[in-house]
LOMARNU-614915 format. One line per field, with one value per residue (C-alpha): residue in three letters; x, y, z. Coordinates in steps of 0.2 Angstrom, whole numbers, always signed. Example, Ala and Ser with C-alpha at 12.3 -4.5 7.8 and 13.67 -1.06 7.14 Angstrom:
2
r: [ala:ser] $
east: [+62:+68] $
north: [-22:-5] $
up: [+39:+36] $
//
This chain:
382
r: [met:ser:asp:pro:glu:gly:asn:pro:ile:glu:tyr:leu:arg:gln:arg:ile:ala:asp:asp:pro:ala:thr:phe:thr:arg:his:phe:phe:ala:arg:leu:phe:ala:ile:arg:pro:asp:leu:arg:glu:leu:tyr:pro:ala:ser:met:thr:his:gln:arg:ala:ser:phe:his:lys:met:ile:asn:his:ile:leu:ala:val:val:pro:gln:pro:ala:gly:his:ala:asp:leu:ile:glu:val:leu:gly:gln:leu:gly:arg:asp:his:arg:lys:phe:asp:val:leu:pro:glu:tyr:tyr:pro:leu:ala:ala:lys:val:val:val:asp:glu:phe:ala:glu:ile:leu:gly:glu:ala:trp:thr:pro:asp:thr:ala:ala:ser:ile:thr:glu:ala:val:asn:leu:ala:thr:gly:val:met:arg:gly:ala:ala:glu:tyr:val:glu:gly:pro:ala:val:trp:thr:ala:arg:val:glu:glu:lys:phe:arg:val:ser:arg:gly:val:ser:val:ile:arg:leu:val:ala:asp:ser:pro:leu:pro:his:lys:ser:gly:gln:tyr:leu:glu:val:gln:ile:pro:gln:trp:arg:arg:val:trp:arg:asn:phe:ser:pro:ala:ile:pro:pro:asn:pro:gln:gly:glu:leu:glu:phe:his:ile:arg:ser:val:glu:gly:gly:thr:val:ser:lys:ser:ile:ile:leu:glu:thr:arg:val:gly:asp:val:trp:ala:leu:ala:gln:ala:his:gly:thr:leu:his:val:glu:tyr:gly:gly:pro:glu:val:leu:met:ile:ala:gly:gly:thr:gly:leu:ala:pro:leu:arg:ala:ile:leu:thr:asp:met:ser:arg:arg:val:asp:ala:pro:arg:thr:thr:leu:tyr:tyr:gly:thr:lys:tyr:pro:gly:glu:leu:tyr:glu:leu:gly:val:leu:arg:arg:met:val:ala:thr:asn:pro:trp:leu:arg:val:val:val:ala:ser:glu:glu:lys:asp:asp:pro:trp:trp:leu:asn:ala:ser:ala:leu:pro:gln:asp:ser:thr:ile:glu:his:arg:tyr:gly:thr:ala:val:glu:val:ala:leu:ala:asp:gly:arg:trp:thr:glu:his:gln:val:leu:val:ala:gly:ser:pro:asp:met:val:gln:asn:thr:arg:arg:gln:leu:leu:ile:ala:gly:val:arg:ala:ser:ser:ile:gln:his:asp:pro] $
east: [+104:+97:+105:+109:+108:+91:+82:+89:+77:+75:+95:+94:+81:+93:+108:+98:+91:+109:+113:+100:+106:+118:+107:+96:+108:+117:+98:+95:+115:+113:+97:+100:+119:+107:+93:+99:+84:+74:+83:+71:+54:+60:+65:+82:+82:+79:+78:+61:+60:+73:+66:+51:+58:+67:+53:+42:+57:+57:+41:+38:+54:+46:+29:+36:+40:+22:+9:-3:+1:+1:-16:-13:+4:-5:-16:-3:+8:-7:-10:+7:+8:-9:+3:+16:+6:+11:+25:+25:+30:+27:+23:+42:+53:+46:+54:+71:+68:+65:+82:+91:+82:+89:+106:+108:+102:+114:+128:+123:+122:+138:+144:+126:+118:+114:+104:+89:+90:+93:+77:+66:+71:+71:+51:+46:+54:+45:+30:+27:+33:+19:+8:+13:+14:-4:-13:-4:-11:-28:-35:-48:-47:-32:-15:-16:-30:-27:-36:-35:-31:-47:-43:-30:-31:-20:-28:-13:+6:+10:-7:-17:-31:-31:-47:-46:-57:-52:-54:-66:-71:-60:-63:-61:-72:-72:-57:-46:-30:-26:-7:-3:+10:+13:+19:+35:+40:+40:+41:+38:+23:+13:-2:-15:-34:-46:-58:-76:-83:-81:-93:-100:-91:-73:-72:-55:-52:-36:-29:-11:+0:+20:+32:+50:+61:+47:+49:+32:+22:+32:+31:+11:+9:+23:+23:+5:-6:-22:-23:-8:-13:-10:-8:-19:-16:-24:-32:-27:-33:-49:-53:-72:-88:-99:-115:-126:-111:-104:-105:-89:-76:-65:-49:-41:-22:-21:-24:-29:-46:-47:-52:-63:-73:-76:-82:-94:-99:-106:-115:-126:-134:-138:-154:-144:-128:-121:-118:-102:-90:-77:-61:-51:-33:-19:-3:-10:-29:-27:-24:-42:-47:-59:-70:-83:-88:-89:-100:-112:-112:-114:-132:-138:-133:-140:-129:-113:-102:-89:-74:-57:-42:-27:-7:-4:-18:-10:-6:+11:+14:+15:+2:-12:-28:-42:-54:-54:-60:-69:-77:-85:-98:-89:-82:-63:-50:-32:-21:-20:-34:-32:-29:-45:-55:-46:-52:-70:-73:-71:-71:-68:-86:-82:-77:-61:-55:-37:-32:-15:+4:+12:+17:+2:-7:+5:+5:-16:-13:-3:-12:-28:-22:-16:-35:-42:-46:-45:-32:-45:-58:-46:-43:-29:-20:-1] $
north: [+96:+111:+125:+122:+140:+142:+128:+118:+106:+101:+99:+89:+77:+75:+71:+59:+52:+49:+37:+31:+15:+25:+39:+25:+15:+27:+36:+19:+16:+35:+29:+15:+20:+32:+20:+3:-4:+1:-11:-26:-18:-21:-34:-44:-40:-20:-21:-16:-5:+6:+6:+14:+25:+33:+34:+43:+56:+58:+61:+75:+82:+83:+92:+103:+116:+114:+122:+114:+96:+99:+94:+76:+76:+77:+63:+50:+55:+53:+36:+31:+35:+27:+10:+13:+9:-10:-8:-1:+14:+26:+45:+50:+42:+55:+70:+57:+52:+70:+74:+61:+65:+81:+76:+67:+80:+94:+80:+77:+98:+102:+118:+121:+120:+137:+143:+147:+130:+121:+133:+128:+109:+107:+115:+104:+87:+94:+97:+79:+68:+81:+74:+57:+58:+65:+52:+40:+46:+50:+36:+25:+3:-7:-5:-24:-38:-55:-71:-90:-99:-114:-119:-121:-128:-128:-127:-130:-131:-115:-106:-109:-103:-97:-95:-86:-81:-65:-62:-46:-40:-28:-12:-15:-13:-26:-23:-15:-26:-29:-29:-47:-53:-72:-82:-90:-71:-59:-41:-44:-37:-41:-35:-45:-44:-54:-63:-62:-46:-40:-49:-48:-67:-58:-71:-70:-78:-75:-81:-84:-87:-91:-80:-81:-77:-72:-77:-73:-78:-96:-98:-100:-111:-124:-121:-112:-123:-123:-113:-102:-86:-73:-53:-41:-22:-8:-8:-2:+5:+11:-2:+0:+2:+17:+12:+21:+26:+18:-2:-7:-21:-30:-39:-50:-61:-75:-72:-52:-62:-60:-41:-42:-56:-48:-32:-43:-53:-38:-31:-47:-42:-28:-23:-8:-17:-11:-22:-30:-40:-49:-56:-68:-73:-85:-91:-110:-119:-128:-113:-104:-111:-99:-109:-114:-100:-87:-100:-100:-80:-78:-92:-82:-62:-58:-43:-51:-59:-70:-74:-84:-83:-93:-89:-108:-122:-135:-137:-143:-160:-153:-143:-156:-143:-144:-136:-137:-124:-136:-145:-125:-118:-101:-96:-100:-89:-90:-74:-62:-57:-39:-47:-55:-39:-28:-42:-42:-23:-5:+0:+18:+21:+10:+10:-2:-11:-20:-33:-43:-44:-28:-32:-37:-21:-11:-21:-20:-1:+1:-7:+0:+18:+12:+6:+24:+21:+38:+35:+42:+28:+14:+9:-2:-2:-5] $
up: [-84:-74:-68:-48:-46:-57:-54:-36:-34:-51:-53:-37:-45:-61:-50:-39:-55:-63:-50:-40:-33:-22:-17:-9:-3:+6:+13:+22:+29:+36:+45:+50:+58:+69:+72:+70:+75:+62:+50:+58:+51:+32:+24:+20:+3:+0:-17:-18:-6:-13:-28:-22:-12:-26:-35:-23:-19:-37:-40:-24:-33:-48:-43:-26:-41:-49:-41:-50:-47:-29:-24:-32:-22:-5:-9:-14:+0:+14:+5:+8:+26:+27:+19:+31:+45:+41:+45:+62:+56:+71:+72:+76:+63:+52:+58:+60:+39:+37:+44:+34:+16:+18:+25:+11:-2:+5:+1:-15:-20:-11:-16:-21:-5:-3:+11:+0:-7:+11:+16:+2:-2:+19:+18:+6:+13:+30:+23:+13:+29:+39:+25:+30:+47:+48:+39:+46:+63:+60:+48:+57:+58:+60:+48:+45:+45:+47:+38:+38:+24:+20:+3:-9:-26:-38:-58:-67:-62:-60:-54:-37:-30:-11:-2:+13:+28:+37:+56:+52:+34:+23:+19:+0:-18:-31:-42:-30:-24:-8:-1:+6:+15:+18:+35:+25:+18:+33:+30:+11:+6:-13:-21:-25:-34:-24:-37:-26:-20:-2:+8:+26:+29:+27:+13:+1:-13:-23:-40:-39:-54:-51:-56:-66:-50:-39:-23:-14:-27:-27:-11:-13:-25:-17:+4:+8:+16:+27:+40:+39:+43:+30:+35:+23:+23:+11:-1:-19:-37:-46:-57:-58:-71:-72:-70:-85:-96:-113:-115:-109:-116:-104:-108:-95:-96:-86:-67:-71:-73:-54:-52:-67:-60:-44:-54:-64:-49:-44:-60:-60:-44:-53:-65:-75:-78:-95:-109:-108:-118:-109:-118:-107:-112:-109:-119:-119:-121:-104:-95:-97:-82:-76:-90:-80:-71:-86:-94:-78:-79:-100:-94:-82:-88:-105:-106:-104:-120:-117:-129:-123:-132:-131:-140:-143:-150:-140:-124:-117:-109:-92:-91:-85:-90:-77:-92:-112:-123:-133:-117:-118:-124:-125:-142:-143:-153:-155:-152:-137:-130:-138:-154:-154:-146:-160:-174:-169:-171:-165:-147:-148:-139:-123:-106:-106:-90:-94:-82:-80:-79:-82:-98:-105:-100:-108:-123:-124:-119:-133:-146:-141:-143:-159:-165:-160:-141:-133:-118:-104:-109:-104:-86:-77:-61:-61] $
//
């Protein structure tokens, strides 16, 4: 562990990392003791908020001593400040949060909380919260948009397609994901990627898979009804295609196809779309619910090749598939999407876009790196 006298900020970061649960629990307890009304801004279960708070504090403490990373940190903090508007966080809350953080830091460091250490850490915290506050105050546009559910249908037992129309178009790009809150789970936000490009009508389409232990995704599958009003906030993500750049490899797992489908739709409207190969994989053949859409895309876009993959050869009895690969003209193979892609050849000179579950993305990225694809060529969002 670092020396508290030689590098107090790194020492503090490591102390917090040793027991992040206690740190975050004490911070929020201290905050709510001073302002009990702030508890109403958060959901009943704060597991996600505590984890995110520790992640950000850890990042700030790691970067502050390194001037080279300050520009990126300011950008991250600015985005965080804009994001906090959806929680109804007011400008006057930021000085209070800064004070509570500093008080918690002082308690953690104990005797190592010297005047010099206090001055440097307090300055860093005030700067961080100041950037967040400034970004929140100066951003244009509403903090939250609303959209009405116009259509819902299941494509398999665990996947539903939800189509909505927003009150006004949301500013976002194809390939990005949006923060979403459903009426059944107030104050709980999840990230979902639209499967269609942004449009003047404010139309949105989300493909939702019920996640094991996932309260929101399961609620959408079981409880969402036409007429429900969803809240939507900031767009995030950087998935994109460089037009005029190398050929493109896309690898999608399950509902991870959604952001790539939106990008492909944009590409189909251009005359300079680069040659693109999409590998779309699921566990069972009957889960390849977008076969019809992909078949039409291939038929009208000569630059596009699509290969679908399933890890299993047969569907379980309960799947009730809406489409089967043997009914399609699209090539179907067995294995994961990345396994099938790597069996087809080398992709070291391609732009690579990966979308799917966190485990799928990390496994795909690892196999691509082993196969010689440069890390800088691989795009994915968390």
